[in-house]
N, C-alpha and C positions, 0 to 999 in steps of 0.2 A: 622622602627623608624629612625627618623632623627638624624643626629650628634649633633643638639643641644640638643635635648632630651637626647641622650645618656650621654653628657656631665654634663646635670642637674641630671641625675639619680645618675652617679659616684660621683658627689660633696655630693648628700643626703647622699648615701651609706656610703660614707667616713665621713661625718659628724656625721650620726647615730652611726656608728662604734667608732669614736673618744669619743663621748659623753659617750658611754656604757664603754669604755675601761678604762677612768679615774675613774670610780667607781666601775667597776665590781669587785667582790670577786673572786680572783683566787685560788681556793681550790683543793686539791686531788680529783679526781673522776670526773672532767670535763671531757667531751666526747672526745673519740678520733677522728679523722677526717670522719670516716664513719660509725659509730655506737654508740650506747648507749647501755651499759650493765648495770644490775641491779645495782643500787647506782650511777651510773652515771648521769651528768645533762648537759645541753647545756644552756650556759649563753648567755647574749646579746652581749657579744664580742667574740663569738665563732660560728663555723658553722659545718654542716654535708656536705661532698662531697659524690656523688656517686662513685662507684670503678674507672671509667674511667674520672671523673671530669665533666661528662655532666651537671648535676645539683647540685645546693647548696641549702641546707637549712639553714634558719636563721631567728632572729627576725628582722623586719623591723618596724622603728619607723616613723609613717606617721604624716606631717605636720598637724596642727589642721585646720579643716575646718570652725570652729566658736569658739569663745569665745578662751579660753588659753589653753585647754585640747589636748594634743596629744595622738594618739593611735597607740598601737604597735599591729603588726599582726605576727604570725608564718608563714613564706612565702617560697615558692620554687621558683628559679630563674634558667633559662636554662642559662649556664655561656658563651656560644658562643656569645650570643648576649645580654645578662642581660634582657631577656623577662620574666616577670611575668607570671608562669603558675600554681601556686596554691597559696591560702591562707587560712587561717581559717576565716569564715565569721564573727566570733564575734572579734571584736578590744578589747583589754585591755586598758583601759583609764591610761594614765602616766601624773600625775600632776606635777610632779619635776624630775629633772636629777638625783635624789638618787634613785627613783624607779628601784629596778632590778627584772628583770624576770629570770627565769629558767624554762626548759623543762626538766623533770627527770623521769627516769625509776627506780621505786620503789616498790617493792612488789606486783608485778603484775599488776602496773598501770602506766599509761602513762598521765601525768598532766604538765600543765602549772601553775607554781607558780609564785605570786606575793607577795614581802615583805609584811607582816602584812595585807593580804587580802585571800580570800579564792581562792582555785586554781581552775582552768578550767581542767574538767577531759575528756580528749579524750577517753581514753579507762581503764576498770577497770574489772579485773577478779574476779569472783564469790567466788573465794578462793585465798588467797595469795599465791604467788608463785615468786620465784628468778630465775626460769627458762625462763626468757623472754630476746628478743633482738629486739631493734629499729633501722632500717637502711633505707638508702635513696639508690633505686635502679637507675641503668642507663636510666630505662623508665621513670623516675621523679616520682616513685610511693614511699610514705614514709610509711614503713610496721613496724607493732608493732606485733611480733609474740612470742607464747610459743614454747618453744624448748625441745629436748631432750638433754640428758647429752654430747652427740657426737655434737651438734650444728645443727642437722637437725630440719625441721619445724614439730612441733606436730600440731599446729594449727594456723591461722591467727586470731587475736585478733581485730586488727584495721588496716584500711590501708586510705591514703589520696585519692586514686583513688574512694573511696566509697562516697566522699563529693566535688564533684567538684565545682569549681566557674564559672568563664566565659572563660575556656580554656579547650577544649578536647583534650587531648594527645592520640597518637597512643596506643591502648589498653584500653583506658579508657571507661567506658560503659555509655550510655544512656538506659533508661528503668526502670523495676521494678523487685526487688527480690520477688516473691510471697510468699514465705515462711517466710521471715521475716519483708516484709512491707518495705523494703529499696528501696527508690526512687533516681534514678541516673538521674538527669536534670543539664543543664546549667541555671544560673541566672545572667543576665547582671547587670552591675553596675548602679546605678541610674544617673550617669554622668561619662565621662571619668576621673574625677578627684577626685572623691567621692566614696572611696570603700565600698559603703552599698548596698544591695540587691535593684534592681531597677525594672522596670515595664516589662521586657521582660523574658520570660524563654523557653528554647528549651528542648522537651522532646521527647521520641520515643514510640508510642503507635499506636497499629493497624497496625503494620508493616510499619510505616511512620513517619518521622520526622515532629513535629509541633511546630510551634512558636506561644505563647501567649502574649497578653499584659493585665496584670492585668485579666488574667483568660480567655480572649476572643481571640478565634483562629484568628490568622491574616494570618498564611501562612501554607501551607502543601505541603510536597515534593513530594506525591503520594506514592504508594506502591512500594517497592524495588522490581524489577523483574530483576532476573540474577544479574548484578551487576550494575544497572542503575535505578534512580529514574526520575518519569515522568517529574518533575519540577524542576531537577537540571540539567544543561548542560553535555552531555557526554563528553566535553573537561574536564571538572573538575572530574566526576566521574573516568574518566579513569586513573587519577594518584592513586587511591587508591584501596584495596581490604576491601569489607565490609564484617563483619562477624557478623550474626545474630544468637541469641539463641532463640528459642521459645519452652518451655517445661512447666511442670507442677513447676517446681523451678523457672524459670525466664523467660521473654522476654526483650532482650536486644539487643543494637546494639552496634558496635564499629568499628574503622577503622585501618588500617595499609598501609604504603606507599607501593607501588609495586615495588619502586628501594630501598626499605629497609633502607631508610632514618630515622633517629632518630631526625632530625631538625623540622619536621613536626607540626604543631598546627592548631586547628581550634578556631578562636577567635570570641566571641559573644559580639557584641557592645553594648553601652547603648540605640541605636536607632533600634536595633533588626536587625541589619545586621550581618550575619554570614559570615566570610572571611576564607579562607583556604590557600593553597600554591600558588595558581594561581590568577593571577591579576583580574579574574572574580569572584565576590562573589558567595558563596554556595546559599545563600539566602537574600532576600532583603526585609524584612517586612517593613522596612522604607517606601517601594515605594508603598505598600498596601493602596488604599484610599477610600475603602469601596465600588467603584463602578465595578472596574475591577477584573477579574478572572485571568488575565495573569500571567503567571510563577508561579503559587500557590497560589495567594492571594486570600482571601476568603471575601464574603460580609458579612455584619452585620449591626443591626440596627443603624439608625442615626435620627437625629432630621426633622420633615417634611419641615422645611425652606431649608434644604441641597437637598431636592429632587427635585426643581421646575425646573430642567431641565436636560436632559438625559445625558449630557456631565460631570455632576459633577465639581469637585474642583480638582487643580493642584498644585505643589509646584516649581516655579522656584526663583533662588538664584539671587539678585542683591543687591547693596549696596546702602546706604543713610542714611538720618537721618530725625527728625521731627523737623521742626522749632519750634513749642509750642506742647504742649500737651493739655493745658486748663483743661477741666474736663472729657476729653474723654478716661483717662487711670485709671486703677485698679490694684490692687495688691493681690496676694495670698501668704502669707509669711510662708508657708508650707515647710519646708526642706526636706521632704519626698517626693516631687514632682520632676519629671525630666521634660526634654521637651516634651516629650511624653504626659504625663501628662496635659501640658499646650496645647497642640494641640488638646486634646480630651475636656479639659475645653471649649476653644474657640469654638471649632465645636459645642458644645452643646448649647451655648449661641447664639442665632440668632443675637444678635446685635453687636458680637465681629468679629473684621474684621482683627486684628493683635495680635501677643504675642512674648514674648521673655521671657528667664530666668531671674530671679531676683537678684540672688545673684550672686558672681565671681566666684563660683565652679558650676555654670550651675544649681543649684536647685531653687525652688520657682517659682511664675510665674507673669509676668506682661501683661497686656492686653490693648488693645485700641478699642474704638468703632467708631473711625472716623480717616481716613488715608488722609484726605485733605490738612494736613500739611507736608506730607510726600515729602522729595526732594532727589532724586536720587544722588547717590555721589560714586566716586571710591577710597575713602580712606580705607586704609586696617587695621587699628589700633583699630577699634570699636568692639562692641558686635553684637550678633545676633538678629534679629527681624524677625518675618515671617508674610507675609501678605497674605491672602485669596484672591483667585482669581477663577473666573469661567474658565472651560477649553473651549478652542476653540472648533469648530466642525471641521471635518476631511475638510473643503473647507478653514479653516484658518479663519472663520468668527464667531461671537458669534450668535447663532441661534435667529431668527427674533421673534420667539414666546416667547422669554423670557422677562417676566415682568420688567419693569425699573421704578416701582413706587416709589420705596424708595432710601433714601440715600446711604445707604451700597451698594445696587446694583449697584447704578452708581459708586461707588468707585471702587468696584470689577471688572467691567468691564474695568477700565483704568490702574490699577496697579496689577501685578504678586504677586504671593507669592515673598517676597523680603528677602533678607539678609541685613538687616539693622544694622549698626554699631554704638553704642554710646560711645562717650568718657569715659575714665576710670579716676574718679576725686580721690578717696581714694587711699590710700597707701596699704591697703588691696586687692584692684582690681586691683592694679599695680604690685601684686605680682603674677605670673603665677605657677599655682602647676604643678608638673611633671605628665605627663601623662602616666600611668604605662600600655602600649598596648603591 
């Protein structure tokens, strides 16, 4: 994470804390620094720290993506670099600065309570009990246990590791608990700035890692043999020890660092890329183009118009702008769509030759059916626009057998996939959101 992003996060974290501090109710029973005992609460101005201070659990107020409603999430951050490693998938709408949230351990239940609203229940015991304890471990796992009178664990009622988000920490599982039906998988965000479930999922099934986009398999690791996956670089796998459980109770995968480091994490990005501790990515589903099976990429169905030559289409990043758009552009104002959805939609429309995100938070889609007004430019302050291009043959030339009968074919031969940047005119678009990576 860059220095600028760190500074933005620290400012927002300070702002969030200040906002809550000025209105929080400081009452007896507020949690200690590392645990929630029966009757304790964690309010919006306090936090839980793991025993050695590696991780911090607290409420985080997320700036509004649309309209005026902000959302708050219960989050866990790694303190060494302030990387977000866990969050509740359901945000809690905060309509004004007087809305107060508490995380409470009460009568065997662990709940997030908002003033004058129904609570969000993380865990509830079938029978009320006061012998419970919630605490944050140095692994980053937030655990809610039923305990004996001496404090030892009787049973685990709930743990955050059972509900991963976009980050896999050492010891966190992917797979399925076959007794309870609990599924452990990573879900990427819709965009880097928008903390809602996106298009890509990472799961463990059939002894291999699988990346899907909206249910369609884009990438497979290949079966794990020894400590290596067929489609993951040995340079990457050599850094980890993989643990696999396969029995009547569960099928699961987890990893630990061979050097014992607690600073490791696997990050699953909004474009389907899986990043680890090495500069080389673990998986790149964003590079899977429906044609190649290199590196674990899979083939899947596509429109007939995208089949018309053997080399397929590619993505190359350039910069530029449209002189005018005339009637060649159209929008889909759906905030549940990310950039991969725009790509698939454009791909499925044989008249579509370019697309970009519609809104400042990179959701929604804008498309073009004509790129004759596209002008390359090196300006760096503009937005992303992608332009389709057919791949070159191995000789570096377009195949002579390719038909050039229609206008978009001619356009596609001359311009690659491009990164086009548009000027940002509105105040909303000028404000860049913090990227929680």
